[in-house]
C-alpha positions in Angstrom: 0.0 0.0 0.0 1.4 3.4 -0.9 2.1 5.9 1.9 -0.8 8.4 2.6 0.5 11.9 1.8 -1.0 15.1 3.0 -3.4 13.6 5.6 -5.7 16.3 7.1 -7.6 15.7 10.4 -11.4 16.3 10.5 -10.9 19.3 12.8 -8.4 20.8 10.5 -10.7 20.3 7.5 -13.5 22.0 9.3 -11.2 24.9 10.3 -10.2 25.4 6.7 -13.8 25.2 5.5 -14.8 27.9 7.9 -11.9 30.1 6.8 -13.0 29.6 3.2 -16.6 30.3 3.9 -15.6 33.6 5.7 -13.5 34.6 2.7 -10.2 34.5 4.7 -8.6 32.2 2.2 -9.0 31.6 -1.5 -10.7 28.7 -3.2 -7.3 27.5 -4.5 -5.9 27.5 -1.0 -8.9 25.6 0.4 -8.8 22.9 -2.4 -5.0 22.6 -2.1 -4.7 22.2 1.7 -7.6 19.8 2.0 -6.7 17.7 -0.9 -10.0 18.3 -2.6 -8.4 19.9 -5.6 -6.5 16.7 -6.5 -9.4 14.5 -5.7 -11.7 16.5 -7.9 -9.2 16.4 -10.8 -8.8 12.7 -10.5 -12.5 12.0 -10.3 -13.3 14.3 -13.2 -10.8 12.5 -15.4 -12.2 9.1 -14.4 -15.8 10.0 -14.6 -16.5 12.8 -17.2 -20.0 13.2 -15.9 -18.7 14.7 -12.7 -16.8 17.5 -14.4 -18.2 20.9 -13.3 -20.4 22.7 -15.7 -19.3 26.0 -17.1 -19.6 28.7 -14.4 -22.7 30.9 -14.8 -24.3 28.6 -17.4 -27.3 30.1 -19.1 -26.2 33.7 -19.1 -25.8 35.5 -22.5 -26.1 38.8 -24.2 -24.7 42.1 -23.1 -24.6 43.7 -19.6 -24.7 47.5 -19.4 -22.8 48.7 -16.4 -23.0 52.4 -15.3 -20.3 53.7 -12.9 -17.8 56.4 -12.1 -14.4 57.3 -13.7 -11.4 55.1 -12.9 -13.6 52.9 -10.7 -13.2 49.2 -11.7 -10.6 46.5 -12.4 -10.7 45.8 -16.1 -9.2 42.4 -15.4 -12.3 41.4 -13.4 -14.6 42.6 -16.2 -12.7 40.7 -18.8 -12.7 37.5 -16.7 -16.5 37.8 -16.1 -17.0 37.9 -19.9 -14.6 35.0 -20.3 -16.5 32.9 -17.8 -20.0 33.8 -18.9 -19.9 34.9 -22.5 -21.7 38.1 -21.4 -20.2 41.2 -23.0 -20.0 44.3 -20.8 -20.6 47.9 -21.9 -19.4 50.4 -19.4 -20.9 53.9 -19.2 -19.1 56.6 -17.1 -21.0 59.3 -15.3 -19.5 62.2 -13.3 -22.4 62.9 -11.0 -25.4 61.4 -9.3 -27.6 64.1 -10.8 -26.7 62.9 -14.3 -27.5 59.3 -13.3 -30.9 60.3 -11.9 -31.8 62.4 -14.9 -30.9 59.6 -17.3 -33.0 57.1 -15.3 -35.9 59.5 -15.1 -35.8 60.0 -18.9 -36.3 56.2 -19.3 -35.0 53.5 -21.7 -31.5 53.6 -20.3 -30.9 49.9 -21.0 -28.8 49.8 -17.7 -28.5 46.5 -15.9 -26.3 47.6 -13.0 -25.4 51.0 -11.7 -23.4 52.6 -8.8 -25.4 55.1 -6.8 -24.0 57.0 -3.8 -25.6 56.6 -0.3 -27.7 59.8 -0.3 -29.5 59.0 -3.6 -31.0 55.6 -2.9 -34.1 56.9 -1.1 -34.9 59.1 -4.0 -34.5 56.3 -6.5 -36.9 54.2 -4.3 -39.4 57.0 -4.0 -39.4 57.5 -7.8 -39.7 53.7 -8.4 -36.5 53.7 -10.4 -34.8 50.9 -8.5 -35.8 47.4 -7.6 -35.6 45.5 -4.3 -32.7 43.1 -4.5 -33.2 39.3 -4.3 -30.4 38.5 -1.9 -30.8 34.8 -2.7 -29.2 35.7 -6.0 -26.2 37.3 -4.2 -24.7 34.4 -2.1 -21.4 36.3 -1.9 -23.1 39.2 -0.1 -22.6 38.8 3.7 -24.2 41.5 5.7 -22.4 40.4 8.9 -19.0 41.1 7.2 -20.0 44.7 6.3 -18.8 47.8 8.2 -22.0 48.8 10.1 -21.2 52.5 9.3 -22.2 52.0 5.7 -25.2 49.6 5.9 -28.1 52.1 6.4 -28.6 53.8 3.1 -29.2 50.7 1.0 -32.0 49.3 3.2 -35.3 51.2 3.3 -38.2 50.0 5.5 -36.4 46.7 6.0 -36.0 46.0 2.2 -32.5 45.9 0.6 -32.4 48.0 -2.5 -28.6 48.3 -2.9 -25.5 46.6 -1.4 -22.3 48.5 -0.5 -19.5 48.6 -3.1 -16.8 50.7 -1.3 -16.5 53.9 0.6 -14.3 57.0 0.6 -13.9 60.7 1.2 -13.9 63.8 -0.9 -10.9 66.1 -0.5 -8.4 67.6 -3.0 -5.1 66.5 -4.6 -2.2 68.9 -5.1 1.1 68.5 -6.9 3.7 69.6 -4.4 6.4 70.0 -7.0 4.3 72.7 -8.7 2.7 74.3 -5.7 5.0 75.6 -2.9 2.1 76.4 -0.5 0.9 73.7 1.9 -2.9 74.1 2.0 -4.8 72.3 4.7 -8.3 73.8 4.3 -11.0 74.5 1.8 -10.5 78.2 2.4 -6.9 77.9 1.2 -8.1 75.7 -1.8 -10.3 78.5 -3.1 -7.9 81.3 -2.3 -5.1 79.5 -4.1 -7.4 79.0 -7.1 -8.0 82.7 -7.4 -4.4 83.7 -6.7 -1.1 81.9 -7.0 -2.2 78.9 -9.1 -4.9 80.6 -11.2 -5.6 78.5 -14.3 -4.3 75.3 -12.8 -7.2 74.1 -10.7 -10.1 71.7 -11.4 -13.4 71.1 -9.7 -16.0 68.3 -10.1 -18.8 68.6 -12.6 -21.0 67.6 -9.7 -23.1 70.0 -7.6 -22.9 68.0 -4.3 -19.1 68.2 -4.0 -18.4 71.5 -5.8 -21.1 73.5 -4.1 -20.6 71.6 -0.9 -16.9 72.5 -0.7 -17.6 76.1 -1.6 -20.0 76.1 1.4 -17.1 74.8 3.6 -15.1 78.0 2.7 -17.5 79.8 5.0 -17.8 77.0 7.6 -21.3 76.0 6.5 -22.6 72.5 6.3 -21.6 70.6 3.2 -25.3 69.8 2.8 -26.7 73.2 3.4 -29.8 74.1 1.5 -30.1 77.5 3.2 -30.8 80.1 0.5 -28.5 82.8 1.9 -25.6 80.3 2.4 -26.0 78.9 -1.0 -26.0 82.5 -2.4 -22.6 83.0 -0.8 -21.3 79.8 -2.2 -22.5 80.8 -5.7 -20.6 84.1 -5.4 -17.4 82.3 -4.5 -17.9 79.8 -7.4 -18.5 82.6 -9.9 -15.5 84.5 -8.7 -13.4 81.4 -9.0 -14.7 80.3 -12.5 -12.3 82.5 -14.6 -9.4 81.0 -12.7 -10.2 77.3 -13.3 -8.5 75.0 -15.7 -11.7 73.0 -16.0 -14.9 71.5 -14.5 -14.7 67.8 -14.9 -15.2 64.8 -12.7 -12.6 62.9 -14.7 -9.7 65.1 -13.6 -6.9 62.5 -13.6 -5.7 63.1 -17.2 -5.1 66.8 -16.6 -3.4 66.3 -13.3 -1.1 63.6 -14.7 0.0 65.6 -17.7 0.6 68.7 -15.7 -2.2 70.9 -17.2 -3.7 71.1 -13.7 -1.9 71.2 -10.3 -4.8 70.9 -7.9 -8.3 69.4 -8.0 -11.2 68.4 -5.9 -10.7 64.6 -5.7 -12.0 61.3 -4.4 -10.1 58.8 -2.4 -9.4 56.3 -5.2 -8.2 58.9 -7.7 -5.9 60.3 -5.0 -4.6 56.8 -4.3 -3.9 56.1 -8.0 -2.3 59.5 -8.6 0.0 59.3 -5.5 1.0 55.7 -6.4 2.2 56.8 -9.8 3.3 60.4 -9.0 4.4 60.5 -5.4 4.6 64.3 -5.3 0.8 64.4 -5.6 -0.7 64.3 -2.2 -4.3 64.2 -0.9 -5.7 66.7 1.6 -9.0 66.6 3.6 -10.0 70.1 4.3 -9.8 70.7 8.1 -13.3 72.4 8.0 -14.8 69.1 7.0 -16.4 67.8 3.7 -17.8 64.5 2.5 -17.6 60.9 3.6 -19.6 58.5 1.3 -20.4 54.9 0.4 -21.2 53.8 -3.1 -23.5 50.8 -3.9 -24.4 48.3 -6.5 -28.0 48.5 -7.6 -30.3 47.1 -10.3 -32.6 49.6 -11.9 -36.3 48.8 -12.7 -36.6 47.1 -16.0 -33.0 45.9 -16.3 -33.0 44.1 -19.7 -30.4 41.5 -18.6 -31.5 41.0 -15.0 -29.9 37.5 -14.5 -26.6 38.7 -15.8 -26.9 41.8 -13.5 -27.2 39.6 -10.4 -24.4 37.3 -11.5 -22.1 40.3 -12.1 -22.8 41.9 -8.8 -22.3 38.6 -7.0 -19.1 38.0 -8.8 -17.7 41.4 -7.8 -18.7 40.8 -4.2 -16.6 37.6 -4.1 -13.8 38.6 -1.5 -10.8 37.7 -3.7 -12.4 39.4 -6.8 -13.3 42.4 -4.6 -9.7 42.6 -3.3 -8.5 42.9 -6.9 -11.0 45.8 -7.4 -9.6 47.6 -4.3 -6.0 47.2 -5.5 -6.9 48.5 -8.9 -9.0 51.5 -8.0 -7.8 52.4 -4.5 -11.1 52.8 -2.7 -11.4 50.9 0.6 -13.9 48.0 0.8 -16.8 47.9 3.3 -16.3 44.1 3.5 -14.1 42.7 6.3 -13.5 39.5 4.3 -12.1 41.5 1.4 -9.9 43.6 3.8 -8.2 40.4 4.9 -7.0 39.8 1.4 -5.8 43.4 0.6 -2.0 44.1 1.1 -1.2 45.5 4.5 0.3 48.6 2.9 -3.1 49.6 1.5 -4.8 49.1 4.9 -2.2 51.4 6.4 -2.5 54.0 3.7 -3.8 57.3 5.2 -5.4 58.3 1.9 -7.7 55.2 2.1 -8.0 55.2 5.9 -7.6 58.8 7.3 -7.1 59.3 11.0 -10.2 59.5 13.1 -9.7 63.2 13.8 -9.7 63.9 10.0 -12.9 61.8 9.5 -14.7 63.4 12.4 -15.9 66.6 10.7 -17.0 64.9 7.5 -20.6 64.6 6.5 -22.6 62.0 4.5 -24.5 63.6 1.7 -28.1 64.4 2.4 -31.0 63.2 0.2 -32.5 66.7 -0.1 -29.4 68.0 -1.9 -30.0 65.8 -4.9 -33.3 67.3 -5.8 -32.9 70.8 -4.6 -33.7 73.0 -7.6 -31.7 75.9 -6.2 -28.6 73.8 -6.1 -29.2 72.7 -9.7 -29.7 76.3 -10.8 -26.5 77.4 -9.1 -24.5 74.7 -10.7 -25.9 75.5 -14.1 -25.1 79.2 -13.8 -21.6 78.4 -12.6 -20.9 76.2 -15.6 -22.4 78.7 -18.0 -20.5 81.7 -16.6 
């Protein structure tokens, strides 16, 4: 009799199974350490009927995925297509107002989109978003989610969206080009109108651009007060001639040196600093925004089954870890965080100190549909 190699005790097997179920180890590790990988290969060769069917069998067609700039791992999308045969069309939007307007207009053809926390209640109220069938998302584990970010996707006990990742809104600055060391939104706007005129960008997105103009005066990021919004508009109109551009996809201009400073999100700051170390990220000391983005399925999604399969695939801890490493936004999922390199978990851009997070605000639903905010943004862009 040949010697038994790689014997594993029942208790060890159960321990490894629990680790795999929690997402602490990969499928490859689990199959290898338990010997199931070899056993499966041997049995599949001997009995062809036992070979696993193609993953996601039955899916077909095209999936339309609507998201934000620089916000996914292309490798993951390519592998999903390879495994399913489903082609993916990606549409990029720069603001939640754009997403809402597009959905309200109808016939988007979207299957999956990525709304921010404060918008979900509006989508539900307008009947533009469907409740999620969590049985179709076996990789979603609510118990593994950071409780700070669970509220917005659930309304009246019904889950309409599941967390994708979270982050903050601050600004990036090229320290080789700018000798000043700004730490506040007041300095951001003063520099824009002074020493670095013509080299600054802001988002094409009223929540962040108006919100951070409000912070100049110490007002709430979410203020809908008419007088306070009027002051913010005056600041924006004064700054407009000094801007390089208004665009939520600001990375190209920052990378090529056309712009030296821009309102920015966590992941863009991570990517820029990784590739160009002199570009740093600043959270204005007056406060600003903390947010969490979600995966959601709009009403009438034409390829609903593929939508669920796609979201479930991206929520798989090892796939999600690849997402985080590609786009630089921190995951809300503790299972994913165990698979992310330690250097990322210790990166202050992704995980700012508590004192920097303390003054930040989540966006408020009322800001999305406030007509005065929309008018101010339109006048600012047209000026």
